[in-house]
C-alpha positions in Angstrom: -2.3 -30.1 8.9 0.8 -28.1 9.3 -0.1 -24.9 7.3 -0.7 -21.8 9.4 -4.2 -20.6 8.8 -3.9 -17.2 10.5 -1.1 -15.4 8.6 0.8 -12.5 9.9 -0.1 -9.0 8.6 2.4 -8.7 5.7 1.9 -12.2 4.2 -1.9 -11.7 4.5 -1.6 -8.3 2.7 0.2 -10.1 -0.2 -2.5 -12.8 -0.3 -5.2 -10.2 -0.7 -3.3 -8.5 -3.5 -2.8 -11.8 -5.3 -6.5 -12.4 -5.2 -7.5 -8.9 -6.4 -5.0 -8.5 -9.3 -4.1 -10.6 -12.3 -0.9 -10.9 -14.3 -0.8 -8.1 -16.9 -2.5 -5.5 -14.7 -1.1 -2.3 -13.2 -0.5 -2.0 -9.4 1.1 0.5 -7.1 3.6 0.2 -4.3 2.9 3.5 -2.4 5.9 3.1 -0.1 8.8 1.3 -1.9 11.1 1.2 1.1 13.7 -1.5 0.6 11.7 -3.0 -2.3 10.2 -6.1 -0.8 6.6 -5.3 -1.9 7.8 -3.9 -5.2 9.5 -7.1 -6.0 6.5 -9.2 -5.0 4.2 -7.0 -7.2 6.6 -7.1 -10.1 6.8 -10.9 -9.9 3.0 -11.2 -9.6 2.0 -9.0 -12.5 4.4 -10.6 -14.9 6.0 -9.3 -18.1 2.8 -7.7 -19.4 2.0 -6.0 -16.1 3.4 -2.8 -14.5 4.3 -1.5 -11.0 4.6 2.1 -10.0 6.7 2.3 -6.9 6.9 5.6 -4.9 9.2 6.8 -2.2 10.5 10.2 -1.1 14.0 8.9 -0.4 16.5 8.1 -3.1 18.1 5.6 -0.8 14.9 3.6 -0.8 14.6 3.6 -4.6 18.3 2.6 -5.0 17.7 -0.3 -2.6 14.5 -1.3 -4.5 16.3 -1.1 -7.9 19.1 -3.3 -6.6 16.6 -5.9 -5.3 14.6 -5.9 -8.6 17.5 -6.7 -10.9 16.0 -8.1 -14.1 12.4 -7.2 -12.9 13.2 -3.5 -13.1 11.7 -3.3 -16.6 8.3 -4.0 -15.1 8.6 -1.1 -12.6 8.5 2.7 -12.7 10.4 4.0 -9.7 9.1 7.5 -8.7 11.0 9.8 -6.4 8.0 11.7 -5.1 5.3 11.6 -2.5 2.6 9.0 -3.0 0.2 11.9 -2.5 1.0 12.8 -6.1 0.1 9.4 -7.5 -2.4 10.8 -10.0 0.4 12.7 -11.7 2.1 9.5 -12.7 -0.7 6.8 -12.9 -3.7 7.1 -15.2 -4.6 3.6 -16.1 -7.0 1.7 -13.9 -5.1 -0.2 -11.2 -5.9 -3.6 -9.7 -4.3 -2.9 -6.3 -2.0 -0.9 -4.1 0.1 -1.6 -1.1 1.3 0.7 1.7 3.8 0.0 4.5 3.6 3.0 6.7 6.3 4.4 9.1 10.0 4.8 8.3 12.5 3.2 6.0 14.1 0.2 7.8 17.9 0.6 8.2 17.7 4.2 7.2 20.2 6.7 8.5 17.4 9.2 9.3 14.5 7.6 11.1 12.8 11.0 11.4 11.6 10.6 7.8 8.2 8.9 8.2 4.9 8.7 6.4 2.6 11.5 7.4 -1.2 11.5 7.9 -2.1 14.1 5.3 -0.1 12.6 2.5 -1.1 9.1 3.3 -4.8 9.9 3.3 -4.5 12.0 0.1 -2.7 9.0 -1.6 -5.4 6.5 -0.5 -8.1 8.9 -1.6 -6.6 9.3 -5.1 -5.9 5.6 -5.4 -9.5 4.8 -4.6 -10.4 6.8 -7.7 -7.9 4.9 -9.8 -8.8 1.5 -8.4 -10.9 -0.8 -10.6 -14.0 -2.5 -9.2 -13.0 -5.4 -6.9 -9.5 -4.0 -6.5 -7.8 -3.9 -3.2 -5.7 -1.4 -1.2 -3.7 -2.8 1.7 -2.2 -0.6 4.4 0.2 -2.0 7.0 -0.1 0.5 9.9 2.8 0.8 12.3 2.1 3.0 15.3 5.0 2.3 17.7 7.3 5.1 16.4 7.0 8.9 17.0 4.2 10.2 14.8 2.8 6.7 14.3 -0.2 7.1 16.6 -1.2 10.4 14.9 -1.1 8.8 11.5 -3.0 5.7 12.7 -5.8 7.8 14.3 -6.2 10.1 11.2 -6.2 7.1 8.8 -8.8 5.2 10.9 -11.0 8.3 11.1 -10.8 8.6 7.3 -11.5 5.0 6.3 -14.4 4.7 8.8 -16.1 7.5 6.9 -15.8 5.9 3.4 -19.3 5.1 2.1 -20.2 1.5 2.8 -21.9 1.2 -0.7 -18.6 2.1 -2.3 -16.0 0.1 -0.4 -15.6 -2.5 2.3 -12.9 -1.7 4.9 -11.5 -4.4 7.1 -9.0 -4.3 10.0 -6.8 -7.3 10.6 -4.4 -7.7 13.5 -2.7 -10.1 15.9 -3.8 -9.2 19.4 -1.3 -11.3 21.4 1.9 -10.0 19.8 4.2 -7.7 21.9 6.0 -4.5 20.9 3.4 -2.7 18.8 3.0 -5.1 15.9 1.5 -3.6 12.7 -2.1 -4.1 11.8 -3.6 -4.2 8.3 -6.3 -2.1 6.8 -7.8 -3.6 3.6 -10.1 -1.5 1.3 -12.0 -3.3 -1.4 -13.8 -1.3 -4.1 -17.3 -2.5 -4.6 -18.4 -0.4 -7.6 -17.0 1.8 -10.3 -16.6 5.4 -9.2 -14.2 8.3 -9.6 -15.5 10.6 -6.8 -14.8 9.2 -3.3 -17.8 9.7 -1.0 -17.3 10.5 2.6 -20.0 10.2 5.2 -20.3 12.6 8.1 
């Protein structure tokens, strides 16, 4: 047996999305970056599906559009914060992906995802998510501001009502240099109001 059973964070994130969403459904890339996840999502949902990809940097959306090529017709590229997702996406979604931190190879690494907007985006996406849908969040905490976002996000997801969602944390514990970890949120029942336990 040569297949690796324990996948690294990003491949495992894609595997979860593949299981939660079907071709023809609507999904969200909350952090388009250089377009890797957007491309994966566009390929997965097929001609009848659709991807909404968000980023606050035009450079990121340009890189994403270049990567997509013929797949771009399946994607709406949105130059806006993912915190405003509900202004663009109304249909029930099957899944959403986040890669937190900064845009790789950017000229300005000070532009990073922030705790408040990330949590607001997750909160709104939970309302849009269909039952048994999945939100995956790759959390990077090795850069300036990363630890604050990590702590705020963990505090938020730990308070999500256990009857509404399952939240799992997946990470490699023997990797150096602050590897990312994955948060996965599965919606257990239909709801539009997200419940927070105190």
